[in-house]
C-alpha positions, -999 to 999 in steps of 0.1 A, spaced: 419 671 -557 416 705 -540 418 710 -503 387 725 -486 390 761 -475 386 767 -438 354 783 -427 358 818 -414 336 830 -386 322 865 -386 331 887 -357 294 887 -345 293 849 -343 327 848 -327 315 873 -301 284 852 -294 305 821 -289 329 838 -265 300 853 -245 284 818 -243 318 803 -234 318 824 -202 284 810 -192 295 773 -193 287 757 -159 262 785 -151 225 779 -143 204 791 -173 167 797 -180 160 789 -216 126 798 -232 115 777 -261 93 785 -291 63 765 -276 65 787 -244 81 760 -223 109 771 -200 139 749 -192 162 756 -162 195 737 -161 232 738 -159 248 749 -192 273 723 -204 280 729 -241 269 746 -273 278 746 -310 276 769 -340 239 762 -346 232 773 -310 223 737 -301 227 735 -263 233 708 -237 218 713 -202 222 690 -172 200 687 -141 173 702 -162 138 710 -151 109 719 -174 83 745 -164 51 748 -183 24 774 -176 -11 764 -186 -43 785 -186 -76 771 -177 -109 790 -182 -133 786 -154 -170 794 -152 -177 831 -152 -149 838 -177 -121 837 -151 -87 825 -164 -66 805 -139 -29 799 -146 -11 769 -132 26 760 -135 35 723 -140 71 712 -133 90 680 -142 126 669 -139 142 660 -172 179 654 -164 203 658 -193 188 677 -223 200 685 -258 182 715 -272 180 722 -309 191 758 -315 161 768 -337 138 761 -308 155 785 -284 139 820 -281 158 835 -252 185 826 -227 187 841 -192 214 836 -165 198 822 -133 231 819 -114 267 822 -122 291 793 -121 319 793 -95 349 812 -108 371 781 -110 346 763 -133 343 794 -155 381 796 -158 384 759 -165 358 761 -193 376 790 -209 410 772 -206 423 796 -180 433 772 -153 461 778 -129 489 753 -128 526 747 -129 543 758 -161 571 734 -172 593 737 -203 591 708 -227 626 697 -239 643 668 -254 651 652 -221 689 655 -219 
């Protein structure tokens, strides 16, 4: 039986992943294929660009034709809470607000702490 070979990531996908990693805990505006816009706190993502947003709100713009040919746009909003987005539905991602520095460092594994050596306990 042969062992499976590790999957190598290309430099482009690794660059995308590291860029997204800096945005964890940030407030994002995500536009979907069906023109809906979701605004929420970015929690996680994977290689398929599936995303997890918390405290998410949906914004949908609708057009209504009135008499006389006038077009009236209205925006409907609703609270969704925790949302898992499929990557193929995402069209664009925009940063609404940066996360506090502490949260960004924690997400990237750059937390401050006490460094202690690990020994055999003698």
